[in-house]
N, C-alpha and C positions, 0 to 999 in steps of 0.2 A: 611474519617476515615475508613468506611467499606471497601472501595476499597483498601486502604493501608493494612488493615488487611488481605484481601484475597490474595493480592500479596505476603505478608510476608509468609502466610501459603503455597502458591504455591512454593516459593523458599525453604521453610523448607522441604516440602515433596520431592521436587526435589533433595535436598541434601541427604535425607534419602535413596531414591531409587538409587542415584548415588553411595552412599557408599556401596550399596549391589551389584553393577555391578562387573563384573569379572575383574581380573587383572593377570598379570604375573610378577614375581619378581625373582631375583636370591638371594639365601640365603647361608650362611655358616653353615652347620649342622654337628656337630661332626668332624670338620676339612675337610669336603667335600662340594664342590659346589653343590647346589640343585636348580633346576628350579621349582618354585612353581606356579601353575596355579589355580586360584580360579574361579569357575563357580557359577551359581545360587544355586547349590545344593552340589557340591563336591569340596574339595580342594585337588588337585593332586600335588604330589612331585616326580620329576624325578631326580635321581642322575646322574651327568655327568660321574662319575666313574662307568663304566659298562653299562651306558644307561638303567638303570632299573627303574621300577615303585616302588618307595620307600613307597608311601602312597597314599591312596584314602580315604580321611576322609570326611564322610557325615556330613557337618556342619549344614544342615537344619534339624530341628526337629519340629514336631507339637505335639499336645496334646497326651500324653501317650507314647512318644518316646524320645530318647536322641541322641545326636550326637554319631557317631560310626565310628570306623576305619574298613574298609572292606578288606584291604590287609592282608592276613593271616600271622601270626607271631608276631603280636602286642599283648602285654599283659599289661593291666593296664596303657596304655599310653606310653609304652616303647617297642621298637622293640627288639625282642629276639636276643640273641647272635648267630652268625653263621647261621642265617636264609637266605636261598636263595630267592631272590626277583623276582617278575615277570619280564620277558624279559631278565633274565640272560642267557648267552650263554655258552655252553660247546662244546668242541671238544672231543668226547668220554666221559671220565669221568673227564676231566680237565676244570675247569672254565676259560674263557678268559675274563679278566677284562680290566683295563686301562681306561684312559680318552677318552671320545668321543667328536668329534667336534659337535657343536650344532648350528643349524640355526632355526630361527623362523620367522613366518609371520602371519598376521591376514587378513582373507578374508573380503570382503565387507559385507558378511552375518553375520559376528561376530563369526567366527570359528578360533581358534588358531591352526596353523599348526606348528608342532615341528619335526625336523629331527635330529636324532643322526647317526653319521657315524664314522667308524673306520676301520683301517687295521692294525692288530697286532696279533702276535702269530699264524700266518698262517691262519688267519680268516679275511674275508672281510664282514663287517656287515653294514647294513643300516636299521634303525628303524624309521618309520614315525607314528606320532600320530596326530589326528585331534580331538579337543575338542570344541564342540559348547557351546556358553555361556549359552544357555537355554536347554542343553541336559538333558534328564530325566535319569540320572545315566549312560548314554551311551557315548562312544567315539569310534572312529574307529582307526584301526592300519593296517600297512603294514610292513612286515619284510622280508628282503632278506639277507640270510646267505650263504656264500660259503667257504668251507674248505675241508680238507682231512679227509676221514673216516666219522664216524657218527657225524652229526651236530645236537645238541640238544638245544631247546629253552625251558628254564624253565618258567613255568607260575605261580608257586606258591609253598609255603610251605604247607605241608599236616598236618593239625592239628589232634590231637588225644584226646581221653578222653570223658567224659560224656558231652553231649550237643554240641559236635563238629559238624560242617557242614559236609555233605556227599559229597564225590567226585562222580560226575555223568558224563556220556558220552552221546553225542547226535549222533545217527546214523539214517540217513534216516527219520528225523523228530520224532524219538522216543527216549526216555530216557532209558539208560541202566546203571546198577549198576557196571558193569565190562567191560573191553575192549572186543570187539568181534574179533574173528579170521579173518585174512585177507581172502577175498573171500566170507565171509558170509554176506556182506552188500554192498550197492551201494556207499554210501559216508559217510565218517566220518566228522561230521559237527561242533564238538566242545566239550569242556569239562570245568569243573569248579566245584566250591563248592556251594552247596545249603543248607542253614540253615533255621531254623524256621523263623527268622526275616530278614536275609540278604542273598544276592546272589552275588557271585563273579565268573563270567562266561565269557568264550571266545567263540564266534561263528565265524566259518571259512566260508567265502564266496568266497574266491579265493585261489587257490593252494591246495596242498595235503601234508599230513604228517601222521605219525602214533603216537598214544598216547605213552607216556613214563612215567614209574614210577621208581624211584630210590632213592638213598641217596647221599647227598653231602659229602665232605671230613670230615665234623664234625658229620656225621651220621644222619643228619636231613632228614626226608622223604620229597621228592619233587615230583611234577607232571609237565608234559609238553608234548611236541611233539618232534619227531625226524625224520630225513631223511638222506639218504646216499649222502654225498657230497654237495648237494645244498638244501636249505630249503627256500621256498617262500610261505608266507601265508598272507592273507588279510582278514579283517572282522571287527567285532566290539566287544567291551568288555562292560560288565554291572557290575557296582560296586555300588550296592545300596540296598535299602530295598526290601523285598520280597512282592511285590504288584502284584496282578493278572493283573490289567489293564496295569500297566507299563511294565511288562514282555511281555504281549500280544502285546502291541504297539511296543516293541523292537524286535518282531519276535521270542520271546522265550516262546511262549505259552505252549510247552510241559513241561517247568519247573514250570509253574504256578500251585499253589495248588488250588483245587476247592472243593466245598461241596454242600449240598442241597440248601444252601442259596445263593450260588454264582451267579446262573442264574438271580435271582431276583435283587440282588445287582448290577450286571453288567448292566442289563437292565436299572436300575435307573441311574447309572453313565453315561451311554451312552446318555440317555435322557437329563440328566443334562448338559452334554457336548454339546449336540445339541442346547440347549437354550443358552449356552455360545457363540457358533459360530453364533447364530442368533443375539444376543445382543452385543457381543464383550466385555462383562464384567460379571464376576461371580456374582457381586452384583445385576445387573439387571436380571441375570439368576435366582437367588433365588427369586426375587420379581415376575418375570413372572411365576416361578414354583408355588409360593404361590397363585397367581391369578387363575391359571389353576386348581389347586387342590380345591380351595374354590368354584369355579364355578361348578366343577364336584360334589362336596359334597353338593352343595346348596339345592337340593331337600331333602336330609337327614337332613341337618341343619334346614331347614324350618319345617320339621316334628318335630324335636327336640324342637325348640323354641315354636311351637304351643302347643305341649304336655306339656311343662313347664308352658305355660300361663294357660292352662286348669287346671293343678294341683294347680297353685296358687289360682285360683278361688274356687277350691274345698277345699282349706286349712281349712277354718272355719268348714265345714262339717266334714272333717277328724278329726279335733281336738275334735269336740263334740263326735264323735264315740269313739275316743281313751279315752276320759274321762268317757264315759258311760260304756264301756266294758273293762276298764283297768285291771280287774281281770279275764277276760275270753278271752284269746288270740285266741282261736279257733273261737269263735263267732265274735270277732273283725275282723278276716281275712275274714270271710264269708260276713260280712256287708261291708267291704271295697271293696271286689270283686264285690258285687252287685252294689255298688255306681259307681265303674268304668264302669260297664256294662251299667248302665242306662245313664251315662253321655258320654259314648263312648270315654273313656280315657284309654290309655295304659300306666300304671305307668312306664314301662321300655322303653317307646318310645324315651326318650332323652338319653338313655345310649349308644346305638350302634353308632350313629354318633360321640359322644364324644370319644368312644373307638377307632374309625377309625383314629383319629388324631395321636394317639401314634405310630402306625406302620409307618405312613408317617414321623413323627418326627425322628424315629429311622433310617429309610431308608435314609433320608436326612443327618442325622448325619454321617452314614457310608459312604455315597457318598462324603461328605466333607472330611472325614478322609482319604479315599482311593484316593481322587483326590487332596490331600493337595499339592503335588509337582506341579501339573499343576496350581492350584490356586496361589501358591506362585510365580510362574514365570509369571503370568498374571498381567494386570494393576490393581492397587488398586481401592477401591470404596470409594468415598467421603474422609473422614479423616482416613479410615482404609487402610493401605498399603497392608495388606495381610489378606483376610477373613478366611484363614485356621488357623490363629493365634488369640489370644485374642485381642479385641479392645484395643489399647494402652492407650486410655483415658477413657475406660469403659462407654462411652456415650450410646452405644447400650444397655448396661446392665441397665443404669438408665432409658432410654426411654422405654425399654421393661417392666421393673418393674412398671414404672409409668402408662403405658397404661393398664397393667393388674390390678393394683389397682383401676384405674378409672372404668374399666369394672366390677370389683367386686362390687364397689359402686353402679353402675347403676343397676346391677341385684339384689342386696340385698335390695335396697331401696323399691322395689316393693313387698318384702316379709317380712312385719312387724312381722309375726308370728315367724320368726327366730330371736331370740334375744340372747344376752349373748355370750356364748362360740362359737356357730356356726358362728356368724358374725365375731368375732375376728379372728377365724381360717381362714376364707375366706380372710381377709386382711393380715394375717401372711404368707400365702402360697407363694405369689409372693416374699416377702422379704426373706423367707427361700430359695426359689429357686435361688434368686440372689446370696446369700452367697455360696451355694453349687456349682453353675455352673458359678461362677464369671470368671473363667479362661478358659471357653469353647471357641471354635472358634467364631470369630465375625460373621461368616456366619450363624451360628446356632442362634445367638441372633438376627440377622437381620430377619431371617425367623420367629422367635417367636414374635418379635415386629410387623412385618407386618401382620402376620396371625391373631394376636389378634385385630389389627386395622380393618382388613377386616371383621372379625367375629363380631366386635362391630357394624360396619356399616350394616352388614346383619341383625343383631338383631333389629337395629333401623327401618329398612325398614319393617321387619315382624311385629314389634310392631305397626307401622302405619297401616299396612294392617289389623291387628286384630282390631285396634281401629275403622277403617272405617266400618268393618263388624259389630262391636258392635253398632256403631251409626245407621247403616241401620236397624239392628234388633230392636233397641229401637224405631226408627221412624216407622218401619213397625208395631210394637206392638201398638204404639199410634194411628196409622191410623186405625188398626183393631178395637181398643177399641172405637174410635169415631164412626165408622160405626155401631157397635153393640148397642151403646147408642141411 
């Protein structure tokens, strides 16, 4: 029975993952044939008429984001009228359209190779695209154009208005806000649009061309590159979210936004990625990260637990002092400080280790958010196909909440002086957290569940250590009493 259930689950998840694998189909959109290629993150559409990139729709979204169209010119799910699309070709100011011949093939590595070719209107054109199944918003292109006069390759419509992305240029590894004069730079390396949330950029790795700004026949502003007679370019394009790590890995670090928190976050993400490469799974990477952090924090945790144990023993004395000096706050504070000094207890000893957990939680949360695409394209963990997304069955939420409630019961049963509202609040906190963070990524819930379990285990060990010390103290006191008698 159990074996059959496991096999059924295996086939189910295999079906889910297969459904998310990439595909290529030919569609009829607005009376035109469109070649649609769906990868792990992006759905590309190439129109055979003109051999242009009609759409680069980011279908993957994680917590706090939505699917988004990155090709400029789309508004509210509709392509604007008379918009010039990427890879449109002009001879001078005249667009050269027409149907392109299309050939496709798939490499053994899982990369779709698409070739558009045409000879029309005095232009010989060949456009090649390579789209890896697990590309991180990147693909490669190679364009060869031959014609009379100025040959222009349009790379996009230029949006305007508040919040519009900015057109930037890349020269010699540095970003410029305007084209540089010929002779003032070594190499023109690319251009594209950089917005707050998304980037649409072309990086040139082969060939030479000059940037071009103009307007099409409908008066729409466009940007691209141009050359006299023959234009040959090769490189890669990035059509996705504005992520520092992804842009850096794509060779577009000059475009990446950075701040004072960036170095810490990048270091955390790289460490997280290192654990992934070591284990081969982001789930095990999170568990290993939890173990490492708990071991490193153990001396502080030990100090915290021992301080809490001492405070519990002092609770009756503290309560008597509070009752005795309830009308004299100043005297009460002096008496409490004297008690702490005599008993060698730091009342704040348990606060710092507890506070240190929150920066770690925030860092891991950010690492999961900014590594979401890589996690999405990696193998799933147990029943969770994607740890950057919510647990589809919310089992991690239930487990994490249950472990936290059990841990609360264990800690509060040793503190009978805390009654009524304080104990109720202790049990309500895990439930409130489960409601508010129900749709958080499964990876974060995995960390929270496992770190609570490890902390629970550490407290049990320290409690046993304290119990042994107390037993030795009592035994030693009895031995000393026997000798004195």
